[in-house]
Each structure stands twice: as structure tokens, then as C-alpha cells.
C-alpha positions as CSV (number, residue, x, y, z in Angstrom):
1,M,167.7,-137.2,187.2
2,F,166.3,-140.2,189.0
3,V,166.3,-140.1,192.9
4,Y,165.8,-143.4,194.7
5,P,162.9,-142.9,197.2
6,K,164.5,-144.4,200.3
7,R,167.5,-142.8,201.9
8,Y,170.4,-144.9,203.3
9,Q,173.2,-144.1,205.7
10,V,175.6,-146.5,204.0
11,L,175.8,-147.5,200.3
12,V,178.0,-150.5,199.4
13,V,178.9,-151.0,195.8
14,G,179.8,-154.6,194.9
15,G,178.9,-158.0,196.3
16,G,182.3,-159.6,196.5
17,H,184.2,-160.6,199.7
18,A,184.9,-156.9,200.7
19,G,181.5,-155.6,199.8
20,I,179.8,-158.4,201.8
21,E,181.9,-157.7,204.9
22,A,181.4,-153.9,204.6
23,A,177.6,-154.3,204.2
24,M,177.2,-156.8,207.1
25,A,179.4,-154.7,209.4
26,A,177.4,-151.5,208.7
27,A,174.1,-153.2,209.1
28,R,175.1,-154.8,212.4
29,L,176.2,-151.4,213.7
30,G,172.6,-150.2,213.1
31,C,173.1,-148.3,209.9
32,S,170.5,-148.4,207.2
33,T,172.5,-150.0,204.5
34,M,172.1,-150.8,200.8
35,M,174.2,-153.2,198.7
36,L,174.2,-152.3,195.1
37,T,175.6,-154.8,192.6
38,Q,175.1,-155.6,188.9
39,N,173.7,-159.1,189.4
40,L,172.1,-160.2,192.7
41,D,172.6,-163.9,191.6
42,T,176.4,-163.5,191.7
43,I,176.7,-162.1,195.2
44,G,179.5,-164.0,197.0
45,Q,180.5,-165.9,193.9
46,M,183.9,-167.5,194.3
47,S,186.6,-168.0,191.7
48,C,187.5,-171.3,189.9
49,N,189.8,-172.0,192.9
50,P,187.4,-171.5,195.8
51,A,190.0,-171.3,198.6
52,V,189.8,-169.3,201.8
53,G,192.9,-168.8,203.9
54,G,196.5,-169.8,203.0
55,L,199.8,-167.9,203.5
56,A,198.7,-164.7,201.6
57,K,195.3,-164.0,203.2
58,G,194.8,-166.4,206.0
59,H,195.7,-163.8,208.6
60,M,193.2,-161.4,207.1
61,V,190.4,-164.0,207.3
62,R,191.2,-164.6,211.0
63,E,191.1,-160.8,211.6
64,I,187.8,-160.5,209.9
65,D,186.5,-163.4,211.9
66,A,187.7,-161.8,215.2
67,L,185.8,-158.6,214.3
68,G,182.6,-160.5,213.7
69,G,182.7,-161.0,210.0
70,V,181.1,-163.7,208.0
71,M,183.7,-165.1,205.7
72,G,185.1,-167.5,208.2
73,T,181.8,-168.8,209.5
74,N,180.5,-169.3,206.0
75,T,183.7,-171.2,205.1
76,D,183.2,-173.5,208.1
77,A,179.6,-174.2,207.0
78,T,180.4,-174.9,203.3
79,G,184.0,-176.2,203.4
80,I,184.8,-179.5,201.7
81,Q,188.5,-179.7,202.6
82,F,190.5,-178.3,205.5
83,R,194.3,-178.5,205.7
84,M,197.4,-176.9,207.3
85,L,199.8,-175.8,204.6
86,N,203.5,-176.3,205.2
87,S,202.9,-178.5,208.2
88,N,206.3,-180.1,207.8
89,K,208.0,-176.7,208.0
90,G,208.5,-174.1,210.8
91,P,205.6,-172.3,212.5
92,S,206.2,-169.0,210.7
93,V,205.2,-170.5,207.3
94,R,202.3,-172.6,208.3
95,A,198.8,-171.5,207.4
96,P,195.3,-173.1,207.5
97,R,193.4,-173.2,204.2
98,A,190.0,-174.4,203.3
99,Q,188.5,-175.3,199.9
100,C,184.8,-174.5,199.7
101,D,181.8,-175.8,197.7
102,K,181.8,-172.7,195.6
103,K,178.0,-172.7,194.9
104,A,177.1,-173.6,198.5
105,Y,179.3,-170.7,199.7
106,Q,177.7,-168.3,197.3
107,F,174.1,-169.3,198.0
108,R,174.5,-169.4,201.8
109,M,176.2,-166.0,201.8
110,K,173.4,-164.4,199.8
111,A,170.9,-166.0,202.2
112,L,172.8,-164.5,205.2
113,L,172.7,-161.0,203.6
114,E,169.0,-161.3,202.8
115,S,168.2,-162.2,206.4
116,E,170.2,-159.3,207.9
117,R,168.2,-156.5,209.5
118,N,169.0,-153.0,208.2
119,L,170.5,-154.4,205.0
120,D,168.7,-154.2,201.6
121,L,169.7,-156.1,198.5
122,V,167.7,-153.8,196.3
123,G,166.4,-156.2,193.6
124,K,162.7,-155.7,193.1
125,R,162.7,-152.1,193.9
126,I,165.6,-151.3,191.6
127,Q,164.0,-153.5,189.0
128,A,160.8,-151.3,189.2
129,A,162.8,-148.1,189.3
130,I,164.9,-149.0,186.2
131,E,161.9,-150.0,184.3
132,K,160.0,-146.8,185.2
133,K,163.0,-144.5,184.4
134,F,164.6,-146.2,181.3
135,G,161.9,-148.5,180.0
136,C,164.1,-151.7,180.2
137,R,163.3,-154.6,182.5
138,T,165.7,-156.7,184.6
139,E,164.1,-159.9,186.0
140,I,164.5,-161.3,189.5
141,I,163.6,-165.0,189.9
142,L,162.9,-166.3,193.5
143,R,161.8,-169.6,195.0
144,T,160.7,-170.3,198.6
145,T,161.9,-173.2,200.7
146,A,158.6,-175.0,200.0
147,E,158.9,-174.4,196.3
148,L,162.5,-175.8,196.3
149,R,161.2,-179.0,198.1
150,A,158.6,-179.3,195.3
151,V,161.3,-178.9,192.6
152,I,163.2,-181.8,194.1
153,A,160.1,-183.9,194.7
154,N,158.9,-183.4,191.1
155,N,162.2,-184.4,189.5
156,P,161.2,-186.5,186.5
157,F,164.6,-188.3,186.5
158,A,164.4,-189.3,190.2
159,K,163.6,-193.0,189.6
160,R,166.2,-193.4,186.8
161,T,169.5,-195.1,187.6
162,G,172.8,-193.7,186.3
163,I,171.7,-190.1,186.4
164,E,174.7,-187.9,187.2
165,P,173.7,-184.8,189.3
166,S,176.2,-182.6,187.5
167,K,174.6,-183.3,184.2
168,L,171.0,-182.6,185.3
169,L,170.1,-178.9,185.0
170,V,167.1,-177.2,186.4
171,T,166.1,-173.9,184.8
172,F,163.9,-171.8,187.2
173,L,161.4,-169.9,185.0
174,L,160.0,-166.5,185.9
175,A,156.5,-167.6,184.9
176,D,154.6,-170.7,183.9
177,P,155.0,-171.0,180.1
178,G,151.5,-172.5,179.8
179,Q,150.2,-175.8,178.5
180,A,150.5,-174.9,174.8
181,A,154.2,-174.2,175.2
182,R,154.8,-177.4,177.2
183,E,153.1,-179.4,174.5
184,I,155.1,-177.8,171.7
185,L,158.3,-178.5,173.7
186,R,157.3,-182.1,174.4
187,K,157.0,-182.8,170.6
188,Q,160.5,-181.4,169.8
189,Q,163.4,-183.8,169.2
190,F,166.5,-182.8,171.2
191,A,168.3,-186.2,171.4
192,P,170.5,-187.1,173.2
193,E,169.3,-184.4,175.7
194,E,166.0,-185.0,177.5
195,L,163.7,-182.1,178.5
196,H,160.7,-182.0,180.9
197,V,158.7,-178.8,181.8
198,A,156.8,-178.8,185.1
199,D,155.0,-175.5,186.0
200,R,157.9,-173.0,186.4
201,E,160.8,-175.4,186.1
202,L,162.5,-176.9,183.1
203,Y,164.5,-180.1,183.8
204,I,167.2,-180.9,181.2
205,Y,169.5,-184.0,181.3
206,F,172.7,-183.8,179.4
207,P,174.1,-187.4,179.1
208,D,177.3,-186.2,177.4
209,G,177.7,-183.1,179.6
210,V,176.7,-179.5,179.2
211,G,179.9,-178.6,177.5
212,K,179.4,-181.0,174.5
213,S,175.7,-180.2,174.1
214,K,174.3,-178.7,170.9
215,L,170.9,-178.0,172.4
216,P,169.3,-175.1,170.6
217,S,168.8,-172.8,173.6
218,A,167.5,-169.9,171.6
219,R,164.7,-172.0,170.1
220,I,163.7,-173.4,173.6
221,H,163.6,-169.9,175.1
222,K,161.5,-168.7,172.2
223,I,159.0,-171.5,172.8
224,L,158.9,-170.9,176.6
225,D,158.7,-167.1,176.2
226,T,159.8,-166.4,179.8
227,P,163.2,-165.7,181.3
228,G,165.0,-168.3,183.4
229,T,168.1,-169.1,185.4
230,G,169.7,-172.5,185.5
231,R,171.4,-174.6,188.3
232,N,172.7,-178.1,188.2
233,W,171.2,-180.7,190.6
234,N,174.0,-180.5,193.1
235,S,173.4,-176.8,193.5
236,V,169.6,-177.2,193.7
237,T,169.9,-179.7,196.6
238,K,172.4,-177.5,198.3
239,M,170.1,-174.4,198.0
240,L,167.3,-176.4,199.7
241,Q,169.7,-177.5,202.5
242,I,170.8,-173.9,203.1
243,A,167.2,-172.6,203.0
244,E,166.1,-175.2,205.6
245,Q,169.0,-174.4,207.9
246,L,168.1,-170.7,207.8
247,E,164.4,-171.5,208.3
248,S,165.1,-173.7,211.3
249,S,167.4,-171.2,213.0
250,S,165.1,-168.2,212.5
């Protein structure tokens, strides 16, 4: 039997709305807390309808906010539309509702959790423990604020006109694939998509959209020979904005 080396007072399983509030509350009360979830990259991920509030759960959001929770404040920071539902009806059926930038909400929430004292999102340590015990490796890919600035500064499409941010994908690679792999990839024909590899980032532009692309992902991954995780350009710039806000407030 495997026994994790550090002991915790509170173990929270799951990184959804409820898990986040439970973990933050326990950590802020001074308890040594661990959040355990299948994928650290999807902590705080919202549904296809990224709404907070409304008739069904608006009162719950306000109660969480009154108790010091983070759902309300994160919604304030990442909301893109705020409205009062049923404003032409009586007070008993009115309710505030916000629509959030779903990726900004997710990234900012994860950053808040990572900066909370007494709370561990056990990524690297669980990675090492799983590999030691079971022989399989799960990868964690990180970038600092300075590295995110460099990703944006090195965008090979920056001076091109007509580039749609939602069609530009940046794949953050775990390691530098090396000059040989970059040269092989450069010689490949992937039209109409365009690919550029710079250090630990792969920039891909999909002129017809990602959904219509026939890009041979398996072949590209085989050439690069390193794991990666992709974000579109809107998400990359939002990640940097959130990182800079947290950096300036710390």
C-alpha cells in the first residue's frame, strides 16, 4: 500500500465549485489542506453556459460570498455580462446573473488556489509518487509570468493582419524538442495550417478554424516527442493578465 509522505487535516476530492470553496474555507481556517483532482488543468472549469447567479442558485452564490467564499469575487473579476433577470416583474422573481469568460474564470481561480497558504494542489508530488509506485508518468506543464510575456512577444503572427485570435493556438511543450525536430517540422507541408516552433512553444494558425482542420496531430507529436497542452490566443493573453494581477498584488 502506498502512503503519501505528508499528512493533512483536510482532504478535498474534486476541483469544481464545491471543492474550491471547501478547500479555500479549510485553508483559511488554518487547516493543512490538500485538493486532489484528476486533472489540475481543469480546476474551476465552467460548463458551456458559464453563468453564475440566476433564480436557481443566485441566493447560494450570495451566501457563499457573505461567508468569504471566492465564487462571487472571481465572477466580478472575469464577468463579461451582468444583468438582472425578470426586472419587469415583481421583486420575488428578480435575480442577478453574470456570464463569465469561462477560461479567464478557470485560470484565475486556479491561480487563487495556488497562492493560498495551507493549501496544496498536489501536482508534482503526486506525479512523482504515481511514477514511483505504478511506473506511469503524468506530466505537469508550467509557465512563469515572465515566460508568458515571452510567448506573447515571440508570436510569429504578430505582424500579420487578419489573424483571428480564436484561430491561433499555442501548444505549451514540456521540453524543448530540439533543433533537429524543429527543422523536420519546418519542412513538412500542413496547408492551409501554418506551424512555427519556438523553444517550448508551438504556434499553429488554423485559417478555417480548429473544427475543420485535418492537421495530423499524431505525426506532429511524434516529431516533437514531448507532451504539450494547447490554449488559443485569447486564453494565452488572459493567462498573462491574471498572472500580472496576482504578481502585482502579492
